[in-house]
SEZA-253872 format. One record per residue (C-alpha): x, z, y; residue in three letters. Coordinates in steps of 0.2 Angstrom, whole numbers, plus 5000, padded with zeros to 4 digits. Example, Ala and Ser with C-alpha at 12.3 -4.5 7.8 and 13.67 -1.06 7.14 Angstrom:
// SEZA-253872
@c1 = 5062 c3 = 5039 c2 = 4978 res = ALA
@c1 = 5068 c3 = 5036 c2 = 4995 res = SER
END
This chain:
// SEZA-253872
@c1 = 4895 c3 = 4982 c2 = 4813 res = MET
@c1 = 4891 c3 = 4977 c2 = 4831 res = SER
@c1 = 4904 c3 = 4970 c2 = 4843 res = PHE
@c1 = 4898 c3 = 4982 c2 = 4857 res = ILE
@c1 = 4884 c3 = 4994 c2 = 4860 res = THR
@c1 = 4878 c3 = 4995 c2 = 4878 res = THR
@c1 = 4882 c3 = 5011 c2 = 4887 res = ASP
@c1 = 4880 c3 = 5010 c2 = 4906 res = TYR
@c1 = 4883 c3 = 5029 c2 = 4909 res = SER
@c1 = 4901 c3 = 5027 c2 = 4914 res = LYS
@c1 = 4898 c3 = 5012 c2 = 4925 res = ASN
@c1 = 4903 c3 = 5016 c2 = 4943 res = GLN
@c1 = 4897 c3 = 5009 c2 = 4960 res = GLU
@c1 = 4911 c3 = 4998 c2 = 4967 res = ASN
@c1 = 4913 c3 = 4999 c2 = 4986 res = ASP
@c1 = 4919 c3 = 4983 c2 = 4993 res = PHE
@c1 = 4918 c3 = 4988 c2 = 5011 res = GLN
@c1 = 4934 c3 = 4989 c2 = 5020 res = PRO
@c1 = 4943 c3 = 5006 c2 = 5023 res = LEU
@c1 = 4937 c3 = 5014 c2 = 5039 res = PRO
@c1 = 4949 c3 = 5012 c2 = 5053 res = GLN
@c1 = 4962 c3 = 5025 c2 = 5054 res = GLY
@c1 = 4979 c3 = 5032 c2 = 5047 res = GLU
@c1 = 4982 c3 = 5034 c2 = 5029 res = TYR
@c1 = 4996 c3 = 5040 c2 = 5018 res = GLU
@c1 = 5000 c3 = 5025 c2 = 5006 res = MET
@c1 = 5012 c3 = 5019 c2 = 4993 res = LEU
@c1 = 5019 c3 = 5002 c2 = 4993 res = ILE
@c1 = 5014 c3 = 4998 c2 = 4975 res = THR
@c1 = 5018 c3 = 4980 c2 = 4975 res = SER
@c1 = 5029 c3 = 4968 c2 = 4985 res = ALA
@c1 = 5030 c3 = 4950 c2 = 4982 res = GLN
@c1 = 5031 c3 = 4933 c2 = 4989 res = GLU
@c1 = 5016 c3 = 4922 c2 = 4986 res = ARG
@c1 = 5009 c3 = 4906 c2 = 4991 res = ALA
@c1 = 4991 c3 = 4899 c2 = 4994 res = THR
@c1 = 4984 c3 = 4884 c2 = 4985 res = LYS
@c1 = 4989 c3 = 4874 c2 = 5001 res = ASN
@c1 = 5007 c3 = 4880 c2 = 5001 res = GLY
@c1 = 5007 c3 = 4893 c2 = 5015 res = ALA
@c1 = 5019 c3 = 4907 c2 = 5010 res = GLU
@c1 = 5019 c3 = 4925 c2 = 5013 res = SER
@c1 = 5027 c3 = 4942 c2 = 5009 res = LEU
@c1 = 5013 c3 = 4952 c2 = 5003 res = GLN
@c1 = 5013 c3 = 4971 c2 = 5001 res = LEU
@c1 = 5000 c3 = 4980 c2 = 4992 res = ARG
@c1 = 4997 c3 = 4997 c2 = 5000 res = LEU
@c1 = 4988 c3 = 5010 c2 = 4989 res = THR
@c1 = 4980 c3 = 5026 c2 = 4997 res = VAL
@c1 = 4989 c3 = 5040 c2 = 4989 res = ARG
@c1 = 4979 c3 = 5051 c2 = 4978 res = ASN
@c1 = 4990 c3 = 5067 c2 = 4979 res = ASP
@c1 = 4985 c3 = 5072 c2 = 4997 res = LEU
@c1 = 4966 c3 = 5075 c2 = 4995 res = ASP
@c1 = 4969 c3 = 5093 c2 = 5002 res = ALA
@c1 = 4981 c3 = 5088 c2 = 5016 res = ALA
@c1 = 4972 c3 = 5073 c2 = 5022 res = GLU
@c1 = 4954 c3 = 5076 c2 = 5017 res = PRO
@c1 = 4945 c3 = 5064 c2 = 5029 res = SER
@c1 = 4956 c3 = 5049 c2 = 5024 res = THR
@c1 = 4966 c3 = 5051 c2 = 5008 res = ASN
@c1 = 4953 c3 = 5063 c2 = 5001 res = GLY
@c1 = 4939 c3 = 5051 c2 = 5003 res = LYS
@c1 = 4948 c3 = 5035 c2 = 4999 res = TYR
@c1 = 4962 c3 = 5038 c2 = 4987 res = HIS
@c1 = 4967 c3 = 5024 c2 = 4976 res = ASN
@c1 = 4959 c3 = 5011 c2 = 4988 res = ARG
@c1 = 4970 c3 = 4996 c2 = 4991 res = ILE
@c1 = 4974 c3 = 4986 c2 = 5007 res = VAL
@c1 = 4985 c3 = 4970 c2 = 5007 res = PHE
@c1 = 4997 c3 = 4967 c2 = 5021 res = PHE
@c1 = 5004 c3 = 4949 c2 = 5023 res = ASP
@c1 = 5018 c3 = 4943 c2 = 5033 res = ASN
@c1 = 5016 c3 = 4924 c2 = 5034 res = TRP
@c1 = 5030 c3 = 4912 c2 = 5036 res = LYS
@c1 = 5029 c3 = 4904 c2 = 5053 res = ARG
@c1 = 5025 c3 = 4885 c2 = 5052 res = LYS
@c1 = 5037 c3 = 4881 c2 = 5066 res = LYS
@c1 = 5052 c3 = 4889 c2 = 5058 res = THR
@c1 = 5047 c3 = 4891 c2 = 5040 res = ASN
@c1 = 5054 c3 = 4908 c2 = 5041 res = GLN
@c1 = 5046 c3 = 4926 c2 = 5040 res = TYR
@c1 = 5045 c3 = 4937 c2 = 5055 res = ASP
@c1 = 5059 c3 = 4948 c2 = 5051 res = MET
@c1 = 5058 c3 = 4958 c2 = 5067 res = GLU
@c1 = 5041 c3 = 4964 c2 = 5062 res = GLY
@c1 = 5047 c3 = 4968 c2 = 5045 res = LEU
@c1 = 5060 c3 = 4980 c2 = 5052 res = GLN
@c1 = 5046 c3 = 4992 c2 = 5056 res = TYR
@c1 = 5041 c3 = 4992 c2 = 5038 res = VAL
@c1 = 5059 c3 = 4994 c2 = 5032 res = LEU
@c1 = 5062 c3 = 5009 c2 = 5044 res = GLU
@c1 = 5046 c3 = 5017 c2 = 5039 res = ALA
@c1 = 5051 c3 = 5016 c2 = 5020 res = ALA
@c1 = 5068 c3 = 5025 c2 = 5025 res = LYS
@c1 = 5079 c3 = 5010 c2 = 5020 res = ILE
@c1 = 5096 c3 = 5015 c2 = 5027 res = PRO
@c1 = 5101 c3 = 5007 c2 = 5043 res = GLU
@c1 = 5113 c3 = 4993 c2 = 5040 res = GLY
@c1 = 5107 c3 = 4989 c2 = 5022 res = THR
@c1 = 5110 c3 = 4971 c2 = 5018 res = PRO
@c1 = 5095 c3 = 4963 c2 = 5009 res = LEU
@c1 = 5101 c3 = 4946 c2 = 5003 res = ASN
@c1 = 5085 c3 = 4939 c2 = 4996 res = SER
@c1 = 5066 c3 = 4941 c2 = 4996 res = VAL
@c1 = 5068 c3 = 4949 c2 = 4979 res = ASP
@c1 = 5080 c3 = 4962 c2 = 4986 res = GLU
@c1 = 5068 c3 = 4965 c2 = 5000 res = PHE
@c1 = 5054 c3 = 4968 c2 = 4988 res = CYS
@c1 = 5064 c3 = 4979 c2 = 4977 res = ALA
@c1 = 5069 c3 = 4990 c2 = 4991 res = ALA
@c1 = 5051 c3 = 4993 c2 = 4996 res = LEU
@c1 = 5042 c3 = 4996 c2 = 4980 res = ILE
@c1 = 5035 c3 = 5013 c2 = 4977 res = TYR
@c1 = 5040 c3 = 5019 c2 = 4995 res = LYS
@c1 = 5028 c3 = 5031 c2 = 5004 res = PRO
@c1 = 5023 c3 = 5026 c2 = 5021 res = VAL
@c1 = 5010 c3 = 5031 c2 = 5034 res = ARG
@c1 = 4999 c3 = 5016 c2 = 5039 res = VAL
@c1 = 4986 c3 = 5013 c2 = 5053 res = TYR
@c1 = 4973 c3 = 5002 c2 = 5046 res = VAL
@c1 = 4962 c3 = 4992 c2 = 5057 res = LYS
@c1 = 4945 c3 = 4984 c2 = 5053 res = VAL
@c1 = 4943 c3 = 4966 c2 = 5060 res = GLN
@c1 = 4929 c3 = 4954 c2 = 5059 res = ASN
@c1 = 4934 c3 = 4938 c2 = 5051 res = ASP
@c1 = 4921 c3 = 4924 c2 = 5055 res = PRO
@c1 = 4923 c3 = 4917 c2 = 5037 res = GLU
@c1 = 4925 c3 = 4932 c2 = 5027 res = TYR
@c1 = 4917 c3 = 4946 c2 = 5037 res = GLY
@c1 = 4925 c3 = 4963 c2 = 5040 res = ASP
@c1 = 4942 c3 = 4966 c2 = 5033 res = ARG
@c1 = 4957 c3 = 4977 c2 = 5034 res = ASN
@c1 = 4972 c3 = 4972 c2 = 5043 res = THR
@c1 = 4989 c3 = 4981 c2 = 5046 res = VAL
@c1 = 5002 c3 = 4976 c2 = 5059 res = ALA
@c1 = 5020 c3 = 4979 c2 = 5055 res = PRO
@c1 = 5022 c3 = 4991 c2 = 5070 res = TRP
@c1 = 5008 c3 = 5002 c2 = 5063 res = ASN
@c1 = 5018 c3 = 5006 c2 = 5047 res = VAL
@c1 = 5027 c3 = 5023 c2 = 5050 res = LYS
@c1 = 5037 c3 = 5036 c2 = 5041 res = GLU
@c1 = 5026 c3 = 5046 c2 = 5029 res = THR
@c1 = 5022 c3 = 5065 c2 = 5033 res = LYS
@c1 = 5024 c3 = 5069 c2 = 5015 res = TYR
@c1 = 5040 c3 = 5062 c2 = 5007 res = PRO
@c1 = 5037 c3 = 5071 c2 = 4990 res = THR
@c1 = 5026 c3 = 5059 c2 = 4980 res = VAL
@c1 = 5015 c3 = 5065 c2 = 4966 res = ALA
@c1 = 5003 c3 = 5050 c2 = 4966 res = HIS
@c1 = 4997 c3 = 5046 c2 = 4948 res = ARG
@c1 = 4990 c3 = 5030 c2 = 4942 res = TYR
@c1 = 4975 c3 = 5029 c2 = 4931 res = LYS
@c1 = 4986 c3 = 5023 c2 = 4917 res = ASP
@c1 = 5001 c3 = 5034 c2 = 4916 res = ALA
@c1 = 5012 c3 = 5020 c2 = 4909 res = SER
@c1 = 5012 c3 = 5013 c2 = 4927 res = GLN
@c1 = 5022 c3 = 5029 c2 = 4934 res = ASP
@c1 = 5040 c3 = 5023 c2 = 4930 res = PRO
@c1 = 5046 c3 = 5026 c2 = 4948 res = VAL
@c1 = 5043 c3 = 5045 c2 = 4946 res = PHE
@c1 = 5053 c3 = 5046 c2 = 4930 res = ASP
@c1 = 5039 c3 = 5056 c2 = 4922 res = ASN
@c1 = 5043 c3 = 5071 c2 = 4934 res = ALA
@c1 = 5029 c3 = 5081 c2 = 4940 res = GLN
@c1 = 5033 c3 = 5083 c2 = 4958 res = PRO
@c1 = 5021 c3 = 5095 c2 = 4967 res = THR
@c1 = 5015 c3 = 5097 c2 = 4985 res = VAL
@c1 = 5019 c3 = 5115 c2 = 4991 res = THR
@c1 = 5013 c3 = 5124 c2 = 5005 res = ASP
@c1 = 5029 c3 = 5120 c2 = 5015 res = THR
@c1 = 5025 c3 = 5101 c2 = 5013 res = ASP
@c1 = 5008 c3 = 5103 c2 = 5022 res = LEU
@c1 = 5007 c3 = 5103 c2 = 5041 res = PRO
@c1 = 4994 c3 = 5117 c2 = 5041 res = PHE
END
């Protein structure tokens, strides 16, 4: 018996180009503190283009669902602190109630995970890495579609939705 038989019929072309500049409905699918090899620390949010809004947002979510953009908030070298003023925009967009105390980075990350947000994604040219997507904190807004029916390729990654089957109804759509 062979270890593997070649079958290229299911191979897909990967598009590593940045998302086109514009507004996307996204989920915060990961929030974590991370550090580079040189020790620079950031709070990184992984934003995933929602796949449940193809009809509602055909030119953005419909074309680019499941694509990922990383949003980093770097610790300032002078203060060794994060820009918490900028992160207030993200917390507000994620509908974290006013006055909620978040006592640690872990609590901050837990509060944001799986929250839907509307994000304006820019394309910037980086001399070292070429074109890449960037997100400014003030470009993270409240979602237009708070009912989330996003599905992961692997259903075991859907714990946040408690295996419910939320749907987008005509009243959820702006048209």
